[in-house]
Chimera marker file (.cmm) of the C-alpha trace (Angstrom):
<marker_set name="trace">
<marker id="1" x="10.534" y="12.825" z="-9.995" r="1" g="1" b="0" radius="0.5"/>
<marker id="2" x="9.088" y="14.477" z="-7.173" r="1" g="1" b="0" radius="0.5"/>
<marker id="3" x="6.340" y="17.619" z="-8.075" r="1" g="1" b="0" radius="0.5"/>
<marker id="4" x="8.261" y="20.350" z="-9.778" r="1" g="1" b="0" radius="0.5"/>
<marker id="5" x="7.832" y="24.035" z="-7.650" r="1" g="1" b="0" radius="0.5"/>
<marker id="6" x="9.069" y="25.567" z="-10.702" r="1" g="1" b="0" radius="0.5"/>
<marker id="7" x="5.928" y="26.531" z="-12.064" r="1" g="1" b="0" radius="0.5"/>
<marker id="8" x="4.792" y="28.227" z="-8.605" r="1" g="1" b="0" radius="0.5"/>
<marker id="9" x="8.454" y="29.501" z="-8.109" r="1" g="1" b="0" radius="0.5"/>
<marker id="10" x="8.481" y="31.139" z="-11.446" r="1" g="1" b="0" radius="0.5"/>
<marker id="11" x="4.492" y="32.764" z="-11.317" r="1" g="1" b="0" radius="0.5"/>
<marker id="12" x="2.708" y="30.621" z="-13.917" r="1" g="1" b="0" radius="0.5"/>
<marker id="13" x="-0.892" y="29.454" z="-13.724" r="1" g="1" b="0" radius="0.5"/>
<marker id="14" x="-1.473" y="29.264" z="-10.183" r="1" g="1" b="0" radius="0.5"/>
<marker id="15" x="-4.913" y="27.631" z="-11.248" r="1" g="1" b="0" radius="0.5"/>
<marker id="16" x="-3.125" y="25.169" z="-13.426" r="1" g="1" b="0" radius="0.5"/>
<marker id="17" x="-0.282" y="24.583" z="-10.600" r="1" g="1" b="0" radius="0.5"/>
<marker id="18" x="-3.216" y="23.946" z="-8.055" r="1" g="1" b="0" radius="0.5"/>
<marker id="19" x="-4.811" y="21.152" z="-10.290" r="1" g="1" b="0" radius="0.5"/>
<marker id="20" x="-1.581" y="19.699" z="-10.889" r="1" g="1" b="0" radius="0.5"/>
<marker id="21" x="-1.339" y="18.615" z="-7.152" r="1" g="1" b="0" radius="0.5"/>
<marker id="22" x="-4.741" y="17.048" z="-6.765" r="1" g="1" b="0" radius="0.5"/>
<marker id="23" x="-5.541" y="13.169" z="-7.205" r="1" g="1" b="0" radius="0.5"/>
<marker id="24" x="-9.061" y="12.583" z="-7.035" r="1" g="1" b="0" radius="0.5"/>
<marker id="25" x="-11.454" y="9.741" z="-5.659" r="1" g="1" b="0" radius="0.5"/>
<marker id="26" x="-13.354" y="9.904" z="-9.167" r="1" g="1" b="0" radius="0.5"/>
<marker id="27" x="-10.315" y="9.665" z="-11.090" r="1" g="1" b="0" radius="0.5"/>
<marker id="28" x="-8.715" y="6.269" z="-9.350" r="1" g="1" b="0" radius="0.5"/>
<marker id="29" x="-8.827" y="2.869" z="-10.129" r="1" g="1" b="0" radius="0.5"/>
<marker id="30" x="-9.021" y="0.079" z="-7.842" r="1" g="1" b="0" radius="0.5"/>
<marker id="31" x="-6.298" y="-1.955" z="-9.480" r="1" g="1" b="0" radius="0.5"/>
<marker id="32" x="-6.497" y="-5.742" z="-8.611" r="1" g="1" b="0" radius="0.5"/>
<marker id="33" x="-3.488" y="-6.672" z="-11.471" r="1" g="1" b="0" radius="0.5"/>
<marker id="34" x="-0.912" y="-5.245" z="-9.575" r="1" g="1" b="0" radius="0.5"/>
<marker id="35" x="-0.677" y="-7.450" z="-6.599" r="1" g="1" b="0" radius="0.5"/>
<marker id="36" x="-2.787" y="-10.728" z="-8.690" r="1" g="1" b="0" radius="0.5"/>
<marker id="37" x="0.400" y="-12.706" z="-9.132" r="1" g="1" b="0" radius="0.5"/>
<marker id="38" x="-0.002" y="-13.335" z="-5.127" r="1" g="1" b="0" radius="0.5"/>
<marker id="39" x="-3.029" y="-15.129" z="-5.818" r="1" g="1" b="0" radius="0.5"/>
<marker id="40" x="-0.496" y="-17.934" z="-7.162" r="1" g="1" b="0" radius="0.5"/>
<marker id="41" x="-0.540" y="-19.000" z="-3.216" r="1" g="1" b="0" radius="0.5"/>
<marker id="42" x="-4.259" y="-18.839" z="-2.602" r="1" g="1" b="0" radius="0.5"/>
<marker id="43" x="-7.154" y="-16.533" z="-3.887" r="1" g="1" b="0" radius="0.5"/>
<marker id="44" x="-7.127" y="-14.999" z="-0.231" r="1" g="1" b="0" radius="0.5"/>
<marker id="45" x="-4.349" y="-12.832" z="-1.436" r="1" g="1" b="0" radius="0.5"/>
<marker id="46" x="-6.538" y="-11.065" z="-3.876" r="1" g="1" b="0" radius="0.5"/>
<marker id="47" x="-6.874" y="-7.337" z="-3.188" r="1" g="1" b="0" radius="0.5"/>
<marker id="48" x="-6.598" y="-4.203" z="-4.977" r="1" g="1" b="0" radius="0.5"/>
<marker id="49" x="-4.214" y="-1.005" z="-5.100" r="1" g="1" b="0" radius="0.5"/>
<marker id="50" x="-6.116" y="2.175" z="-5.451" r="1" g="1" b="0" radius="0.5"/>
<marker id="51" x="-2.650" y="4.530" z="-6.060" r="1" g="1" b="0" radius="0.5"/>
<marker id="52" x="-2.498" y="8.478" z="-5.425" r="1" g="1" b="0" radius="0.5"/>
<marker id="53" x="1.292" y="9.253" z="-4.654" r="1" g="1" b="0" radius="0.5"/>
<marker id="54" x="3.732" y="6.954" z="-5.963" r="1" g="1" b="0" radius="0.5"/>
<marker id="55" x="3.371" y="3.416" z="-6.718" r="1" g="1" b="0" radius="0.5"/>
<marker id="56" x="4.554" y="1.244" z="-3.497" r="1" g="1" b="0" radius="0.5"/>
<marker id="57" x="7.309" y="-1.325" z="-3.523" r="1" g="1" b="0" radius="0.5"/>
<marker id="58" x="5.572" y="-4.283" z="-5.626" r="1" g="1" b="0" radius="0.5"/>
<marker id="59" x="4.365" y="-2.789" z="-9.052" r="1" g="1" b="0" radius="0.5"/>
<marker id="60" x="6.040" y="-0.674" z="-11.581" r="1" g="1" b="0" radius="0.5"/>
<marker id="61" x="3.140" y="2.114" z="-12.632" r="1" g="1" b="0" radius="0.5"/>
<marker id="62" x="5.756" y="4.810" z="-14.147" r="1" g="1" b="0" radius="0.5"/>
<marker id="63" x="3.360" y="4.968" z="-17.173" r="1" g="1" b="0" radius="0.5"/>
<marker id="64" x="0.317" y="5.702" z="-14.861" r="1" g="1" b="0" radius="0.5"/>
<marker id="65" x="0.031" y="9.718" z="-15.126" r="1" g="1" b="0" radius="0.5"/>
<marker id="66" x="-2.643" y="10.165" z="-12.813" r="1" g="1" b="0" radius="0.5"/>
<marker id="67" x="-0.461" y="8.959" z="-10.046" r="1" g="1" b="0" radius="0.5"/>
<marker id="68" x="1.150" y="12.553" z="-8.417" r="1" g="1" b="0" radius="0.5"/>
<marker id="69" x="5.073" y="11.720" z="-8.431" r="1" g="1" b="0" radius="0.5"/>
<marker id="70" x="6.550" y="10.723" z="-5.096" r="1" g="1" b="0" radius="0.5"/>
<marker id="71" x="8.995" y="13.273" z="-3.345" r="1" g="1" b="0" radius="0.5"/>
<marker id="72" x="9.420" y="11.311" z="-0.109" r="1" g="1" b="0" radius="0.5"/>
<marker id="73" x="6.330" y="9.018" z="0.365" r="1" g="1" b="0" radius="0.5"/>
<marker id="74" x="3.910" y="7.111" z="-1.128" r="1" g="1" b="0" radius="0.5"/>
<marker id="75" x="0.197" y="6.845" z="-0.614" r="1" g="1" b="0" radius="0.5"/>
<marker id="76" x="-2.243" y="4.354" z="-1.455" r="1" g="1" b="0" radius="0.5"/>
<marker id="77" x="-5.889" y="3.105" z="-0.526" r="1" g="1" b="0" radius="0.5"/>
<marker id="78" x="-5.872" y="-0.579" z="-0.461" r="1" g="1" b="0" radius="0.5"/>
<marker id="79" x="-9.162" y="-2.587" z="-0.694" r="1" g="1" b="0" radius="0.5"/>
<marker id="80" x="-9.469" y="-5.672" z="1.047" r="1" g="1" b="0" radius="0.5"/>
<marker id="81" x="-12.620" y="-7.920" z="-0.055" r="1" g="1" b="0" radius="0.5"/>
<marker id="82" x="-13.870" y="-9.901" z="2.866" r="1" g="1" b="0" radius="0.5"/>
<marker id="83" x="-11.529" y="-13.042" z="3.804" r="1" g="1" b="0" radius="0.5"/>
<marker id="84" x="-8.368" y="-11.621" z="1.981" r="1" g="1" b="0" radius="0.5"/>
<marker id="85" x="-5.370" y="-10.953" z="2.838" r="1" g="1" b="0" radius="0.5"/>
<marker id="86" x="-1.988" y="-9.507" z="2.834" r="1" g="1" b="0" radius="0.5"/>
<marker id="87" x="0.476" y="-11.829" z="3.470" r="1" g="1" b="0" radius="0.5"/>
<marker id="88" x="3.016" y="-11.673" z="6.036" r="1" g="1" b="0" radius="0.5"/>
<marker id="89" x="6.188" y="-9.128" z="4.812" r="1" g="1" b="0" radius="0.5"/>
<marker id="90" x="8.918" y="-7.117" z="5.552" r="1" g="1" b="0" radius="0.5"/>
<marker id="91" x="9.998" y="-3.751" z="4.364" r="1" g="1" b="0" radius="0.5"/>
<marker id="92" x="13.691" y="-3.481" z="5.566" r="1" g="1" b="0" radius="0.5"/>
<marker id="93" x="14.268" y="-0.211" z="4.357" r="1" g="1" b="0" radius="0.5"/>
<marker id="94" x="11.196" y="1.738" z="5.449" r="1" g="1" b="0" radius="0.5"/>
<marker id="95" x="8.539" y="2.433" z="7.695" r="1" g="1" b="0" radius="0.5"/>
<marker id="96" x="4.917" y="1.424" z="6.750" r="1" g="1" b="0" radius="0.5"/>
<marker id="97" x="1.868" y="2.996" z="8.204" r="1" g="1" b="0" radius="0.5"/>
<marker id="98" x="-1.660" y="1.405" z="7.936" r="1" g="1" b="0" radius="0.5"/>
<marker id="99" x="-4.658" y="3.830" z="8.648" r="1" g="1" b="0" radius="0.5"/>
<marker id="100" x="-8.381" y="2.508" z="8.506" r="1" g="1" b="0" radius="0.5"/>
<marker id="101" x="-11.046" y="4.026" z="6.340" r="1" g="1" b="0" radius="0.5"/>
<marker id="102" x="-13.700" y="1.418" z="6.175" r="1" g="1" b="0" radius="0.5"/>
<marker id="103" x="-14.429" y="-1.778" z="7.404" r="1" g="1" b="0" radius="0.5"/>
<marker id="104" x="-11.909" y="-3.707" z="10.037" r="1" g="1" b="0" radius="0.5"/>
<marker id="105" x="-8.143" y="-4.940" z="9.404" r="1" g="1" b="0" radius="0.5"/>
<marker id="106" x="-6.928" y="-7.730" z="11.486" r="1" g="1" b="0" radius="0.5"/>
<marker id="107" x="-2.776" y="-6.576" z="11.684" r="1" g="1" b="0" radius="0.5"/>
<marker id="108" x="-0.347" y="-8.938" z="12.796" r="1" g="1" b="0" radius="0.5"/>
<marker id="109" x="3.159" y="-8.453" z="13.590" r="1" g="1" b="0" radius="0.5"/>
<marker id="110" x="5.282" y="-11.121" z="13.319" r="1" g="1" b="0" radius="0.5"/>
<marker id="111" x="8.749" y="-12.326" z="15.118" r="1" g="1" b="0" radius="0.5"/>
<marker id="112" x="10.129" y="-15.503" z="13.291" r="1" g="1" b="0" radius="0.5"/>
<marker id="113" x="7.936" y="-18.867" z="12.410" r="1" g="1" b="0" radius="0.5"/>
<marker id="114" x="5.222" y="-18.996" z="14.891" r="1" g="1" b="0" radius="0.5"/>
<marker id="115" x="5.531" y="-15.961" z="16.821" r="1" g="1" b="0" radius="0.5"/>
<marker id="116" x="3.064" y="-13.187" z="16.242" r="1" g="1" b="0" radius="0.5"/>
<marker id="117" x="0.714" y="-10.563" z="17.904" r="1" g="1" b="0" radius="0.5"/>
<marker id="118" x="-2.761" y="-9.781" z="16.365" r="1" g="1" b="0" radius="0.5"/>
<marker id="119" x="-5.035" y="-6.524" z="17.033" r="1" g="1" b="0" radius="0.5"/>
<marker id="120" x="-8.005" y="-5.498" z="14.727" r="1" g="1" b="0" radius="0.5"/>
<marker id="121" x="-8.420" y="-2.049" z="13.954" r="1" g="1" b="0" radius="0.5"/>
<marker id="122" x="-11.114" y="-0.229" z="12.703" r="1" g="1" b="0" radius="0.5"/>
<marker id="123" x="-12.479" y="3.623" z="11.420" r="1" g="1" b="0" radius="0.5"/>
<marker id="124" x="-9.941" y="5.662" z="12.051" r="1" g="1" b="0" radius="0.5"/>
<marker id="125" x="-7.306" y="3.452" z="13.920" r="1" g="1" b="0" radius="0.5"/>
<marker id="126" x="-3.819" y="3.197" z="12.523" r="1" g="1" b="0" radius="0.5"/>
<marker id="127" x="-0.447" y="1.115" z="13.157" r="1" g="1" b="0" radius="0.5"/>
<marker id="128" x="2.890" y="2.185" z="12.447" r="1" g="1" b="0" radius="0.5"/>
<marker id="129" x="5.492" y="-0.708" z="11.590" r="1" g="1" b="0" radius="0.5"/>
<marker id="130" x="9.192" y="0.670" z="11.575" r="1" g="1" b="0" radius="0.5"/>
<marker id="131" x="11.463" y="-0.774" z="8.995" r="1" g="1" b="0" radius="0.5"/>
<marker id="132" x="12.408" y="-4.597" z="9.508" r="1" g="1" b="0" radius="0.5"/>
<marker id="133" x="9.395" y="-5.811" z="11.530" r="1" g="1" b="0" radius="0.5"/>
<marker id="134" x="7.223" y="-8.203" z="9.629" r="1" g="1" b="0" radius="0.5"/>
<marker id="135" x="3.508" y="-7.486" z="9.247" r="1" g="1" b="0" radius="0.5"/>
<marker id="136" x="0.380" y="-8.878" z="7.818" r="1" g="1" b="0" radius="0.5"/>
<marker id="137" x="-3.328" y="-7.711" z="7.157" r="1" g="1" b="0" radius="0.5"/>
<marker id="138" x="-6.459" y="-9.631" z="7.089" r="1" g="1" b="0" radius="0.5"/>
<marker id="139" x="-10.025" y="-8.429" z="6.387" r="1" g="1" b="0" radius="0.5"/>
<marker id="140" x="-12.065" y="-10.888" z="9.096" r="1" g="1" b="0" radius="0.5"/>
<marker id="141" x="-15.157" y="-8.960" z="8.453" r="1" g="1" b="0" radius="0.5"/>
<marker id="142" x="-18.020" y="-9.507" z="6.373" r="1" g="1" b="0" radius="0.5"/>
<marker id="143" x="-17.752" y="-6.383" z="4.208" r="1" g="1" b="0" radius="0.5"/>
<marker id="144" x="-14.963" y="-4.474" z="2.260" r="1" g="1" b="0" radius="0.5"/>
<marker id="145" x="-11.764" y="-3.056" z="3.966" r="1" g="1" b="0" radius="0.5"/>
<marker id="146" x="-10.400" y="0.033" z="2.878" r="1" g="1" b="0" radius="0.5"/>
<marker id="147" x="-7.490" y="1.677" z="4.222" r="1" g="1" b="0" radius="0.5"/>
<marker id="148" x="-4.693" y="4.142" z="3.776" r="1" g="1" b="0" radius="0.5"/>
<marker id="149" x="-0.920" y="2.766" z="3.364" r="1" g="1" b="0" radius="0.5"/>
<marker id="150" x="1.749" y="5.173" z="3.930" r="1" g="1" b="0" radius="0.5"/>
<marker id="151" x="5.269" y="3.839" z="2.797" r="1" g="1" b="0" radius="0.5"/>
<marker id="152" x="8.205" y="6.640" z="3.939" r="1" g="1" b="0" radius="0.5"/>
<marker id="153" x="10.356" y="6.426" z="1.231" r="1" g="1" b="0" radius="0.5"/>
<marker id="154" x="9.837" y="7.533" z="-3.210" r="1" g="1" b="0" radius="0.5"/>
<marker id="155" x="10.117" y="3.913" z="-3.786" r="1" g="1" b="0" radius="0.5"/>
<marker id="156" x="10.560" y="1.237" z="-1.366" r="1" g="1" b="0" radius="0.5"/>
<marker id="157" x="12.454" y="-1.748" z="-1.781" r="1" g="1" b="0" radius="0.5"/>
<marker id="158" x="10.488" y="-4.879" z="-2.763" r="1" g="1" b="0" radius="0.5"/>
<marker id="159" x="9.618" y="-6.544" z="0.233" r="1" g="1" b="0" radius="0.5"/>
<marker id="160" x="10.617" y="-10.118" z="1.463" r="1" g="1" b="0" radius="0.5"/>
<marker id="161" x="8.557" y="-12.720" z="2.383" r="1" g="1" b="0" radius="0.5"/>
<marker id="162" x="10.273" y="-15.327" z="4.973" r="1" g="1" b="0" radius="0.5"/>
<marker id="163" x="10.749" y="-18.700" z="4.467" r="1" g="1" b="0" radius="0.5"/>
<marker id="164" x="7.414" y="-19.551" z="6.041" r="1" g="1" b="0" radius="0.5"/>
<marker id="165" x="5.291" y="-17.286" z="4.081" r="1" g="1" b="0" radius="0.5"/>
<marker id="166" x="2.808" y="-18.470" z="1.939" r="1" g="1" b="0" radius="0.5"/>
<marker id="167" x="4.049" y="-15.767" z="-0.752" r="1" g="1" b="0" radius="0.5"/>
<marker id="168" x="7.828" y="-17.064" z="0.026" r="1" g="1" b="0" radius="0.5"/>
<marker id="169" x="9.340" y="-18.150" z="-3.505" r="1" g="1" b="0" radius="0.5"/>
<marker id="170" x="5.731" y="-16.288" z="-5.310" r="1" g="1" b="0" radius="0.5"/>
<marker id="171" x="7.084" y="-14.274" z="-8.526" r="1" g="1" b="0" radius="0.5"/>
<marker id="172" x="5.522" y="-11.950" z="-10.630" r="1" g="1" b="0" radius="0.5"/>
<marker id="173" x="6.019" y="-14.244" z="-13.786" r="1" g="1" b="0" radius="0.5"/>
<link id1="1" id2="2" r="1" g="1" b="0" radius="0.2"/>
<link id1="2" id2="3" r="1" g="1" b="0" radius="0.2"/>
<link id1="3" id2="4" r="1" g="1" b="0" radius="0.2"/>
<link id1="4" id2="5" r="1" g="1" b="0" radius="0.2"/>
<link id1="5" id2="6" r="1" g="1" b="0" radius="0.2"/>
<link id1="6" id2="7" r="1" g="1" b="0" radius="0.2"/>
<link id1="7" id2="8" r="1" g="1" b="0" radius="0.2"/>
<link id1="8" id2="9" r="1" g="1" b="0" radius="0.2"/>
<link id1="9" id2="10" r="1" g="1" b="0" radius="0.2"/>
<link id1="10" id2="11" r="1" g="1" b="0" radius="0.2"/>
<link id1="11" id2="12" r="1" g="1" b="0" radius="0.2"/>
<link id1="12" id2="13" r="1" g="1" b="0" radius="0.2"/>
<link id1="13" id2="14" r="1" g="1" b="0" radius="0.2"/>
<link id1="14" id2="15" r="1" g="1" b="0" radius="0.2"/>
<link id1="15" id2="16" r="1" g="1" b="0" radius="0.2"/>
<link id1="16" id2="17" r="1" g="1" b="0" radius="0.2"/>
<link id1="17" id2="18" r="1" g="1" b="0" radius="0.2"/>
<link id1="18" id2="19" r="1" g="1" b="0" radius="0.2"/>
<link id1="19" id2="20" r="1" g="1" b="0" radius="0.2"/>
<link id1="20" id2="21" r="1" g="1" b="0" radius="0.2"/>
<link id1="21" id2="22" r="1" g="1" b="0" radius="0.2"/>
<link id1="22" id2="23" r="1" g="1" b="0" radius="0.2"/>
<link id1="23" id2="24" r="1" g="1" b="0" radius="0.2"/>
<link id1="24" id2="25" r="1" g="1" b="0" radius="0.2"/>
<link id1="25" id2="26" r="1" g="1" b="0" radius="0.2"/>
<link id1="26" id2="27" r="1" g="1" b="0" radius="0.2"/>
<link id1="27" id2="28" r="1" g="1" b="0" radius="0.2"/>
<link id1="28" id2="29" r="1" g="1" b="0" radius="0.2"/>
<link id1="29" id2="30" r="1" g="1" b="0" radius="0.2"/>
<link id1="30" id2="31" r="1" g="1" b="0" radius="0.2"/>
<link id1="31" id2="32" r="1" g="1" b="0" radius="0.2"/>
<link id1="32" id2="33" r="1" g="1" b="0" radius="0.2"/>
<link id1="33" id2="34" r="1" g="1" b="0" radius="0.2"/>
<link id1="34" id2="35" r="1" g="1" b="0" radius="0.2"/>
<link id1="35" id2="36" r="1" g="1" b="0" radius="0.2"/>
<link id1="36" id2="37" r="1" g="1" b="0" radius="0.2"/>
<link id1="37" id2="38" r="1" g="1" b="0" radius="0.2"/>
<link id1="38" id2="39" r="1" g="1" b="0" radius="0.2"/>
<link id1="39" id2="40" r="1" g="1" b="0" radius="0.2"/>
<link id1="40" id2="41" r="1" g="1" b="0" radius="0.2"/>
<link id1="41" id2="42" r="1" g="1" b="0" radius="0.2"/>
<link id1="42" id2="43" r="1" g="1" b="0" radius="0.2"/>
<link id1="43" id2="44" r="1" g="1" b="0" radius="0.2"/>
<link id1="44" id2="45" r="1" g="1" b="0" radius="0.2"/>
<link id1="45" id2="46" r="1" g="1" b="0" radius="0.2"/>
<link id1="46" id2="47" r="1" g="1" b="0" radius="0.2"/>
<link id1="47" id2="48" r="1" g="1" b="0" radius="0.2"/>
<link id1="48" id2="49" r="1" g="1" b="0" radius="0.2"/>
<link id1="49" id2="50" r="1" g="1" b="0" radius="0.2"/>
<link id1="50" id2="51" r="1" g="1" b="0" radius="0.2"/>
<link id1="51" id2="52" r="1" g="1" b="0" radius="0.2"/>
<link id1="52" id2="53" r="1" g="1" b="0" radius="0.2"/>
<link id1="53" id2="54" r="1" g="1" b="0" radius="0.2"/>
<link id1="54" id2="55" r="1" g="1" b="0" radius="0.2"/>
<link id1="55" id2="56" r="1" g="1" b="0" radius="0.2"/>
<link id1="56" id2="57" r="1" g="1" b="0" radius="0.2"/>
<link id1="57" id2="58" r="1" g="1" b="0" radius="0.2"/>
<link id1="58" id2="59" r="1" g="1" b="0" radius="0.2"/>
<link id1="59" id2="60" r="1" g="1" b="0" radius="0.2"/>
<link id1="60" id2="61" r="1" g="1" b="0" radius="0.2"/>
<link id1="61" id2="62" r="1" g="1" b="0" radius="0.2"/>
<link id1="62" id2="63" r="1" g="1" b="0" radius="0.2"/>
<link id1="63" id2="64" r="1" g="1" b="0" radius="0.2"/>
<link id1="64" id2="65" r="1" g="1" b="0" radius="0.2"/>
<link id1="65" id2="66" r="1" g="1" b="0" radius="0.2"/>
<link id1="66" id2="67" r="1" g="1" b="0" radius="0.2"/>
<link id1="67" id2="68" r="1" g="1" b="0" radius="0.2"/>
<link id1="68" id2="69" r="1" g="1" b="0" radius="0.2"/>
<link id1="69" id2="70" r="1" g="1" b="0" radius="0.2"/>
<link id1="70" id2="71" r="1" g="1" b="0" radius="0.2"/>
<link id1="71" id2="72" r="1" g="1" b="0" radius="0.2"/>
<link id1="72" id2="73" r="1" g="1" b="0" radius="0.2"/>
<link id1="73" id2="74" r="1" g="1" b="0" radius="0.2"/>
<link id1="74" id2="75" r="1" g="1" b="0" radius="0.2"/>
<link id1="75" id2="76" r="1" g="1" b="0" radius="0.2"/>
<link id1="76" id2="77" r="1" g="1" b="0" radius="0.2"/>
<link id1="77" id2="78" r="1" g="1" b="0" radius="0.2"/>
<link id1="78" id2="79" r="1" g="1" b="0" radius="0.2"/>
<link id1="79" id2="80" r="1" g="1" b="0" radius="0.2"/>
<link id1="80" id2="81" r="1" g="1" b="0" radius="0.2"/>
<link id1="81" id2="82" r="1" g="1" b="0" radius="0.2"/>
<link id1="82" id2="83" r="1" g="1" b="0" radius="0.2"/>
<link id1="83" id2="84" r="1" g="1" b="0" radius="0.2"/>
<link id1="84" id2="85" r="1" g="1" b="0" radius="0.2"/>
<link id1="85" id2="86" r="1" g="1" b="0" radius="0.2"/>
<link id1="86" id2="87" r="1" g="1" b="0" radius="0.2"/>
<link id1="87" id2="88" r="1" g="1" b="0" radius="0.2"/>
<link id1="88" id2="89" r="1" g="1" b="0" radius="0.2"/>
<link id1="89" id2="90" r="1" g="1" b="0" radius="0.2"/>
<link id1="90" id2="91" r="1" g="1" b="0" radius="0.2"/>
<link id1="91" id2="92" r="1" g="1" b="0" radius="0.2"/>
<link id1="92" id2="93" r="1" g="1" b="0" radius="0.2"/>
<link id1="93" id2="94" r="1" g="1" b="0" radius="0.2"/>
<link id1="94" id2="95" r="1" g="1" b="0" radius="0.2"/>
<link id1="95" id2="96" r="1" g="1" b="0" radius="0.2"/>
<link id1="96" id2="97" r="1" g="1" b="0" radius="0.2"/>
<link id1="97" id2="98" r="1" g="1" b="0" radius="0.2"/>
<link id1="98" id2="99" r="1" g="1" b="0" radius="0.2"/>
<link id1="99" id2="100" r="1" g="1" b="0" radius="0.2"/>
<link id1="100" id2="101" r="1" g="1" b="0" radius="0.2"/>
<link id1="101" id2="102" r="1" g="1" b="0" radius="0.2"/>
<link id1="102" id2="103" r="1" g="1" b="0" radius="0.2"/>
<link id1="103" id2="104" r="1" g="1" b="0" radius="0.2"/>
<link id1="104" id2="105" r="1" g="1" b="0" radius="0.2"/>
<link id1="105" id2="106" r="1" g="1" b="0" radius="0.2"/>
<link id1="106" id2="107" r="1" g="1" b="0" radius="0.2"/>
<link id1="107" id2="108" r="1" g="1" b="0" radius="0.2"/>
<link id1="108" id2="109" r="1" g="1" b="0" radius="0.2"/>
<link id1="109" id2="110" r="1" g="1" b="0" radius="0.2"/>
<link id1="110" id2="111" r="1" g="1" b="0" radius="0.2"/>
<link id1="111" id2="112" r="1" g="1" b="0" radius="0.2"/>
<link id1="112" id2="113" r="1" g="1" b="0" radius="0.2"/>
<link id1="113" id2="114" r="1" g="1" b="0" radius="0.2"/>
<link id1="114" id2="115" r="1" g="1" b="0" radius="0.2"/>
<link id1="115" id2="116" r="1" g="1" b="0" radius="0.2"/>
<link id1="116" id2="117" r="1" g="1" b="0" radius="0.2"/>
<link id1="117" id2="118" r="1" g="1" b="0" radius="0.2"/>
<link id1="118" id2="119" r="1" g="1" b="0" radius="0.2"/>
<link id1="119" id2="120" r="1" g="1" b="0" radius="0.2"/>
<link id1="120" id2="121" r="1" g="1" b="0" radius="0.2"/>
<link id1="121" id2="122" r="1" g="1" b="0" radius="0.2"/>
<link id1="122" id2="123" r="1" g="1" b="0" radius="0.2"/>
<link id1="123" id2="124" r="1" g="1" b="0" radius="0.2"/>
<link id1="124" id2="125" r="1" g="1" b="0" radius="0.2"/>
<link id1="125" id2="126" r="1" g="1" b="0" radius="0.2"/>
<link id1="126" id2="127" r="1" g="1" b="0" radius="0.2"/>
<link id1="127" id2="128" r="1" g="1" b="0" radius="0.2"/>
<link id1="128" id2="129" r="1" g="1" b="0" radius="0.2"/>
<link id1="129" id2="130" r="1" g="1" b="0" radius="0.2"/>
<link id1="130" id2="131" r="1" g="1" b="0" radius="0.2"/>
<link id1="131" id2="132" r="1" g="1" b="0" radius="0.2"/>
<link id1="132" id2="133" r="1" g="1" b="0" radius="0.2"/>
<link id1="133" id2="134" r="1" g="1" b="0" radius="0.2"/>
<link id1="134" id2="135" r="1" g="1" b="0" radius="0.2"/>
<link id1="135" id2="136" r="1" g="1" b="0" radius="0.2"/>
<link id1="136" id2="137" r="1" g="1" b="0" radius="0.2"/>
<link id1="137" id2="138" r="1" g="1" b="0" radius="0.2"/>
<link id1="138" id2="139" r="1" g="1" b="0" radius="0.2"/>
<link id1="139" id2="140" r="1" g="1" b="0" radius="0.2"/>
<link id1="140" id2="141" r="1" g="1" b="0" radius="0.2"/>
<link id1="141" id2="142" r="1" g="1" b="0" radius="0.2"/>
<link id1="142" id2="143" r="1" g="1" b="0" radius="0.2"/>
<link id1="143" id2="144" r="1" g="1" b="0" radius="0.2"/>
<link id1="144" id2="145" r="1" g="1" b="0" radius="0.2"/>
<link id1="145" id2="146" r="1" g="1" b="0" radius="0.2"/>
<link id1="146" id2="147" r="1" g="1" b="0" radius="0.2"/>
<link id1="147" id2="148" r="1" g="1" b="0" radius="0.2"/>
<link id1="148" id2="149" r="1" g="1" b="0" radius="0.2"/>
<link id1="149" id2="150" r="1" g="1" b="0" radius="0.2"/>
<link id1="150" id2="151" r="1" g="1" b="0" radius="0.2"/>
<link id1="151" id2="152" r="1" g="1" b="0" radius="0.2"/>
<link id1="152" id2="153" r="1" g="1" b="0" radius="0.2"/>
<link id1="153" id2="154" r="1" g="1" b="0" radius="0.2"/>
<link id1="154" id2="155" r="1" g="1" b="0" radius="0.2"/>
<link id1="155" id2="156" r="1" g="1" b="0" radius="0.2"/>
<link id1="156" id2="157" r="1" g="1" b="0" radius="0.2"/>
<link id1="157" id2="158" r="1" g="1" b="0" radius="0.2"/>
<link id1="158" id2="159" r="1" g="1" b="0" radius="0.2"/>
<link id1="159" id2="160" r="1" g="1" b="0" radius="0.2"/>
<link id1="160" id2="161" r="1" g="1" b="0" radius="0.2"/>
<link id1="161" id2="162" r="1" g="1" b="0" radius="0.2"/>
<link id1="162" id2="163" r="1" g="1" b="0" radius="0.2"/>
<link id1="163" id2="164" r="1" g="1" b="0" radius="0.2"/>
<link id1="164" id2="165" r="1" g="1" b="0" radius="0.2"/>
<link id1="165" id2="166" r="1" g="1" b="0" radius="0.2"/>
<link id1="166" id2="167" r="1" g="1" b="0" radius="0.2"/>
<link id1="167" id2="168" r="1" g="1" b="0" radius="0.2"/>
<link id1="168" id2="169" r="1" g="1" b="0" radius="0.2"/>
<link id1="169" id2="170" r="1" g="1" b="0" radius="0.2"/>
<link id1="170" id2="171" r="1" g="1" b="0" radius="0.2"/>
<link id1="171" id2="172" r="1" g="1" b="0" radius="0.2"/>
<link id1="172" id2="173" r="1" g="1" b="0" radius="0.2"/>
</marker_set>
């Protein structure tokens, strides 16, 4: 359920309402557990999600009261240690944007098995990937990479992994 405007419209305490709209850096955690199931395919898939709005597609974080409820998009930071990868995957229902805050991230756009284009994004660079287009990420640098991940829906469908992906067939259990 998205953030309610009822307290605002009904003239309730504006300071308290304003505070309910804020998610500070200091109140966030780098959650290495939510995607830890992907390390079954290799240690290079270890990375952290830092949630602000909504919870993304691969985890269920409804019990995390620090997350601002999503109305129409999710917003998180992804922390990729050196050498870490976000596996090739496709969101069939929604576009996804990546905006680099620190470090460098190599982004791949894939078509089938073996055809891909790669670009390296740095500080304040961005890519928007449409629904249905396969993408991957990798930190090829020697420092952590931190970037924003914005997904254009309240709760995305679980992405799919093609048969040639190391993540194909990997489950959460």
